[in-house]
C-alpha positions as CSV (number, residue, x, y, z in Angstrom):
1,X,109.5,91.6,42.9
2,X,109.9,95.1,41.9
3,X,113.1,97.3,41.7
4,X,113.7,99.9,44.6
5,X,111.8,103.3,44.9
6,X,114.2,106.5,45.6
7,X,111.7,106.4,48.8
8,X,112.4,103.0,49.6
9,X,116.2,102.4,52.0
10,X,119.1,101.1,51.1
11,X,119.6,99.5,54.3
12,X,117.4,97.9,57.6
13,X,119.5,97.5,60.5
14,X,121.7,95.2,59.3
15,X,120.5,94.3,56.0
16,X,121.1,95.7,52.6
17,X,117.8,95.8,50.7
18,X,117.5,94.4,47.3
19,X,114.2,94.6,45.5
20,X,110.7,95.2,46.9
21,X,108.4,91.8,47.5
22,X,105.2,93.4,48.6
23,X,103.7,96.6,50.0
24,X,100.5,96.9,51.5
25,X,98.9,99.4,53.8
26,X,101.1,98.5,56.8
27,X,104.5,98.4,55.5
28,X,106.4,97.0,52.8
29,X,108.2,93.8,52.5
30,X,111.9,94.3,51.1
31,X,114.2,91.5,49.6
32,X,117.6,92.1,51.5
33,X,120.8,90.8,51.9
34,X,122.7,90.0,55.7
35,X,126.5,90.9,55.8
36,X,127.1,87.6,56.0
37,X,125.2,86.9,53.0
38,X,122.0,85.5,53.9
39,X,118.6,86.3,52.0
40,X,115.9,87.6,54.2
41,X,112.7,88.5,54.1
42,X,112.1,91.8,56.3
43,X,109.2,93.5,56.9
44,X,109.3,97.6,57.8
45,X,105.9,98.9,59.4
46,X,105.3,102.6,58.1
47,X,105.7,105.5,60.2
48,X,102.1,106.3,61.1
49,X,101.5,102.8,62.1
50,X,104.3,102.5,64.6
51,X,103.1,106.3,66.1
52,X,100.5,104.5,67.6
53,X,101.0,103.3,71.0
54,X,98.7,100.8,71.0
55,X,100.2,99.4,67.6
56,X,103.6,99.4,68.3
57,X,103.2,97.2,71.5
58,X,101.1,94.8,69.8
59,X,104.0,94.8,67.0
60,X,106.6,94.3,69.9
61,X,104.7,91.3,71.6
62,X,104.0,89.8,68.3
63,X,107.8,89.7,67.4
64,X,109.2,88.4,70.4
65,X,106.4,85.7,70.0
66,X,107.5,84.7,66.6
67,X,110.7,84.2,67.6
68,X,110.4,82.2,69.6
69,X,108.7,79.4,67.2
70,X,110.4,76.8,65.7
71,X,109.7,73.9,63.8
72,X,110.7,72.6,60.2
73,X,107.9,74.1,57.7
74,X,108.0,77.2,59.7
75,X,109.9,80.4,58.6
76,X,112.6,81.1,61.4
77,X,112.8,85.0,62.6
78,X,116.6,86.1,62.3
79,X,115.9,89.4,64.0
80,X,113.8,92.5,64.5
81,X,113.7,95.8,65.9
82,X,110.7,97.2,67.8
83,X,111.6,100.8,68.5
84,X,113.1,102.2,65.8
85,X,111.5,104.9,64.0
86,X,110.1,102.2,61.6
87,X,110.2,99.5,63.0
88,X,110.6,95.9,61.4
89,X,110.8,92.2,61.1
90,X,113.5,89.9,59.2
91,X,112.7,86.4,58.6
92,X,114.2,83.8,56.1
93,X,113.6,84.5,52.6
94,X,112.2,80.9,50.9
95,X,112.9,80.9,47.2
96,X,109.8,79.4,46.2
97,X,105.8,80.6,45.1
98,X,102.6,80.5,47.0
99,X,100.2,77.9,47.3
100,X,97.5,80.6,45.8
101,X,99.8,81.2,43.0
102,X,100.5,77.5,42.4
103,X,96.9,76.5,42.4
104,X,95.7,79.8,39.9
105,X,98.5,78.5,37.4
106,X,98.4,74.9,37.4
107,X,94.9,73.8,39.3
108,X,94.2,71.7,42.0
109,X,96.7,69.5,43.8
110,X,97.3,65.8,43.4
111,X,95.2,63.7,46.3
112,X,98.8,62.5,47.4
113,X,100.6,66.0,47.3
114,X,97.2,67.6,49.0
115,X,97.9,65.2,51.8
116,X,101.5,65.4,52.4
117,X,100.4,69.8,52.6
118,X,98.1,69.1,55.3
119,X,100.5,66.9,57.1
120,X,103.1,69.4,57.0
121,X,101.2,72.7,57.7
122,X,99.8,71.0,60.1
123,X,103.5,70.5,61.8
124,X,103.8,74.2,61.4
125,X,100.6,75.1,63.5
126,X,101.1,72.6,66.2
127,X,104.7,74.6,66.3
128,X,102.5,77.8,67.0
129,X,100.3,77.0,69.3
130,X,102.6,74.6,71.4
131,X,104.5,78.3,71.9
132,X,100.8,80.0,73.0
133,X,100.3,82.0,69.7
134,X,97.1,81.6,67.0
135,X,98.9,82.5,63.6
136,X,95.1,84.4,62.6
137,X,95.3,84.1,59.0
138,X,96.5,80.9,57.5
139,X,95.7,81.1,53.7
140,X,97.1,80.0,50.4
141,X,98.8,83.5,49.9
142,X,101.0,82.7,53.0
143,X,102.0,78.8,52.1
144,X,104.7,78.9,50.6
145,X,106.6,76.1,48.7
146,X,110.0,75.2,48.3
147,X,111.9,72.2,47.2
148,X,111.8,70.4,50.5
149,X,108.0,71.6,51.6
150,X,105.8,74.2,52.2
151,X,106.6,77.1,55.0
152,X,104.2,78.9,56.6
153,X,104.4,82.4,56.6
154,X,103.5,85.9,57.9
155,X,102.9,85.6,62.0
156,X,102.2,89.3,61.7
157,X,99.1,89.5,63.2
158,X,99.7,86.3,65.7
159,X,99.0,86.4,69.3
160,X,99.4,85.1,72.5
161,X,96.5,82.9,73.2
162,X,94.5,84.9,76.2
163,X,95.8,88.2,75.4
164,X,94.1,91.1,75.4
165,X,93.6,92.4,71.6
166,X,95.0,95.5,71.3
167,X,92.8,96.3,68.0
168,X,89.6,98.3,67.6
169,X,86.7,96.7,69.3
170,X,85.1,94.0,67.6
171,X,87.9,94.5,64.9
172,X,88.2,91.0,62.7
173,X,91.5,90.5,61.5
174,X,92.5,87.5,58.9
175,X,91.1,86.8,55.4
176,X,87.5,86.1,54.3
177,X,86.9,83.3,52.9
178,X,89.1,81.2,55.1
179,X,88.1,83.0,59.0
180,X,86.3,80.2,61.5
181,X,83.0,81.4,62.2
182,X,84.4,82.8,66.2
183,X,86.7,85.0,64.1
184,X,84.2,86.3,62.2
185,X,81.7,87.1,64.3
186,X,85.0,88.6,66.7
187,X,84.6,86.1,69.2
188,X,87.0,84.0,71.8
189,X,89.6,82.8,69.7
190,X,92.2,79.6,69.8
191,X,94.3,77.3,68.0
192,X,91.0,75.9,67.0
193,X,90.4,78.8,64.5
194,X,93.7,78.3,62.3
195,X,92.7,74.1,62.2
196,X,89.3,75.5,60.8
197,X,91.6,77.8,58.3
198,X,93.8,74.9,57.3
199,X,91.1,73.1,56.2
200,X,89.8,76.0,54.1
201,X,92.9,76.2,52.6
202,X,93.6,72.7,51.8
203,X,89.8,72.8,49.9
204,X,91.3,75.3,47.8
205,X,94.2,73.0,46.9
206,X,92.5,69.9,46.3
207,X,89.7,72.3,44.3
208,X,91.1,75.1,42.9
209,X,88.3,77.0,44.2
210,X,87.5,77.7,48.7
211,X,85.0,76.3,50.6
212,X,82.3,79.0,50.7
213,X,83.1,80.6,47.1
214,X,83.2,83.9,46.1
215,X,82.4,87.1,46.9
């Protein structure tokens, strides 16, 4: 977490921003509080990306799709404004470290923990796939470890199965080291891509390294 800067908004929709949780090329994620006091992670997309009609169309579709996903091991969407100058998406805040942080700090997880992790993440992916979606970025950094179990987060690049991609032709979206072969080669995607990535995540959890080494 980092303090807000002078350039950061103090409110996003009905949420009051508190601190920065992270930032990247697409935008900034804030820890925010609703009028009722609930904490949320609010992802705000930079205006230059939102100005692209294709990107905005994809964000609109993804926000609507993510709101339909339910299950105990996925982070629920609380609200969104896809038409704002800087569109945003709010999800419940999970107070816990990522799987990547836990393994980097403490080493491989015990086998019984890895089995429980795999079972619950499989349930999370089943919920995603039953909604007709593909996550496309299952990785240790997108798994948060709460006190009552893991949560699969960040559906910012999920899309409908069979939908026409609104990204550049041949673009590869995802994280190297956790991509299914057909995803790495920009081929046709489906739920098996996420299952492959889950296997890679569990290898990391059990061994402290990805299945394909570094680089």
